[in-house]
Every structure is written in C-alpha cells, then in structure tokens.
N, C-alpha and C positions, 0 to 999 in steps of 0.2 A: 267173726269166723265165716259167716255166710258170704260177706263181701269178699273175703279172701278166696273162697271157693269159686265165686263168680268171676273174679279177676283171673284165676287160673284157667277156667273154662274158656274165657275170652282169648287168653294168650294161646292156648292149645288150638282154638278155632282158627286164629290168624295163621299159626304155623301150618295147619292143614291146608288152608287156602294157598299159602305161599308154596307149599310142597306140590299141590295140584298144578300150579302154574309151571313150576320147574319140571314136573313130569311130562306135561304137554310139550314143553320146549324140547326136552330130551327125546321124546317120541318122534317129534317132527324132524329133529336132526338125524335120528336113526333111519327114518323113512327116506330122507334125502340121500343119506349115505348108501342105503341099499339100492336106490334108483341109479346112483352113480356107478356102483359096482356091477349091477345087472340091468343096463338100459334095455328098453324094448328094441327089437331089431327092425323097427319101421324106418323107412327112408324118405318117402315122398308120396304125394298123390299119384296113383298110376293111371287110372282112367275113370271116366264117368259113363254109365250105361244109359241108353235111351231106347224105350220101346216106341216104334214109330209106325204111322199109317203107311208110309211109303219110304222104303230104304233109299230108293233112287232120289226122291225129292230131298231127303235129309242129307244125303251125300252131296248133292248139288249145293245145298245151303251152306254146309260146314266147310266145303272146299272153296266156294266162291266168296262167301261173306267173311269167313274167319280164317281162310288160308290153310286149312288142315289138308293133309296129304293122305290119300287112300293107301293103306298098307295091307299086306297079306294076313289072312286069318288062319288059325289052325285048321288043317284039312279034315280033322276028325269031327268038326261041327256039322250037324245034320239039319241045321235050320238056316233060313235066309237071314242075312245080316251083312254088316260091313264094319271094318275097323279103320279108324282114321287116327293120325298122330301128328303133333307139332307142339312146339313150345314146352316140351317135356311132359306132356299129358296126352292120354289117348281118349278118344270118343268111340264107344262101342255101340253100334246101332243094331237093333233086333227088330225084325218084321213082326208086327202084331198079327196074330192069327184071327183075332176078333177086332173089328175096326175100332172099338172103344176100349179094348183091354190095355190098361196101363197108360193110355193117352189122356192128356189133360182135358177135362170136360169144361164146358162153358164157353165164354167169349175168348177165343184164342188171341184176339187183338188187345185184350185188357192188359194193362201194364201197371203193376203195383210194386214199388221197390221193397216193400216189406214181405213180398211173397217169396217162395222158394226159388232159388236161382243158382247158376254157376257164374263165376266171375273170372275175367281175364285181365291181367295187368297190361297196360298200354303205354307206349312211349310217345305217341303223337295222337292226342284225342281229336284234334281238328281233322287230321287225315282219315281217321276212322269214321268220323261223322260224315265226311264227304263220300266215303265208300258206301255207307248206308243210304245216303241220298241217291247216289248213282244207281244203286240196285233196287231202289224203291221200297226199302225196308222201313216199316213204321217203327219209330223209336221215341223214347223220352229222354231228355237231357236234364240233369240235376247237378247243382253246385252246392257243396257243403263248405261253409267258411268256418274254420277252426279258430279258437281263441288265440293261438300262437301266430296267426296271420296266414297260415297255409290254407290253400283251397283244394278241395277234392272234387274232381270232375267225374261224373258217372253218365254212362249211356245204357239204357235198358231197352231190350227188344226181345221178341219171341222167335223161336225156331218154327218150322212148319207144323209142329204138333202142339204149339202153345207153351212150350217150356221156356222160361225166361232166362236170358243171358245178360250179364252186366259186363261192360268194358269200363275200366277205371284207371286212374293214375294214383293208386293208393300207396305208391312208394313214398309219397309225401308224408305218410303217417309212420312214425317210428313204432317198432314192435317193443312194447314195454311190458314185461311180466307184471301181472296184477297182484301176485302173491309170491311167497318164498318157496312154495312146493313145486316140484317139477322143474325140468330143465328144457330149454328150447334147443332142438337139434336141427341144424341146417343140412340139406342134402350134401352128400360127399362130392368131391371134385370130379367124379367120373360120371359118365352118362349112364343112366339106368332107365329102361332096359338098354342093352347095347344096340347101337345103330349100325346097320350094315349099309355101306355105301354102294350105290348103284352106278357110280361113275359120274354122277351129276354134281355140280358145285352149287 
C-alpha cells in the first residue's frame, strides 16, 4: 500500500514538472505573440552626445577625421554646442561649463578596446588607417580571427576629450539571435530624420 502511494506521488510529481515546462513554453509563445502585435516604435540609433572642452576642436576632429557634416541646431537652445550628422547618425556636442565636467579623466591617449566607445562600420580599413596616419591621430589596430575563417579588423583612437572611437569591418559577422525571445527589426527603407538637400551632391 505504501509503495502504491509513493508511486502515485512520483507520477503526480512528474506530471507537475512536465506541466511546468509546458507552461513556460506557452508563456514564452504568448510574450512573443504580444511583441509581434505591439512592437516598440523604435527605429534606429539617432545620435550620440558628447560634453567637450572645446566645441571648435571637437567639430574639427569629427569633420576632418570622420567626415561628419555640421548641421543646424534648434534655435531655442541657449547653450553652446554643435550638431553634426553623417552615415545615418548624429553627434551632438555640448560645451562643458566646467573644464572637467563630463569629460573623460586620466590619460586621454590611453586606448583599451574593452573601454566604453562608439563604433562605425567601415568599407575600407586601409584607407581609414591612412587617414589617421595623415592627420597624426594616435591609434591601435587589432585583428580578430574567427573560427569560421573570417577576420575582423578594428581601429581604436580617441577624440579630443579622450572618448574612444572604433572603426571596424564588422559586416563580416552575421547577426545571429542568441535566443528565441524578441525580434530584430531593421531600419525602414526611408531616411530618418528627413534630409533636406542644400543643392550639393
């Protein structure tokens, strides 16, 4: 009799475990369905903001080294700064009121790939490296060899305030979701924000 009761408990326990697994799977499916029905209205990275010691020096750097274009800022702004745009992303510069406020401390020539940075995709790494050499920008080059035989090239350097920038050919890496939750959304086929032509090509 006792053995029979123990066997029944074991059977019930197994059913509970199986049901728990099914519940988790059903919950995950429901969450995925809800995300598909009501996706977040986000589209793409819009801009990166930088507090800088000298807006002029930073504008010179981002236009000459990285090819950004100076664009108009909202007239309602009552603080010194500059907006730049290119490659589908903006750089918003703000003049620091205090020389050290928000500006990277320590050795601004220090380069560590594991430090905070922004990264730009590049079609020609050699041409970019030549550009850095011509302008006398100190940089670090790194190559990552993947198991599939692909190589990832990276260039790291700092802007005038010591914020690190990476240039890479990361298109060699496929974007492979690591789990089943969430959907990757690519930017729409239209330009956002809208670009007003000034007659230049």
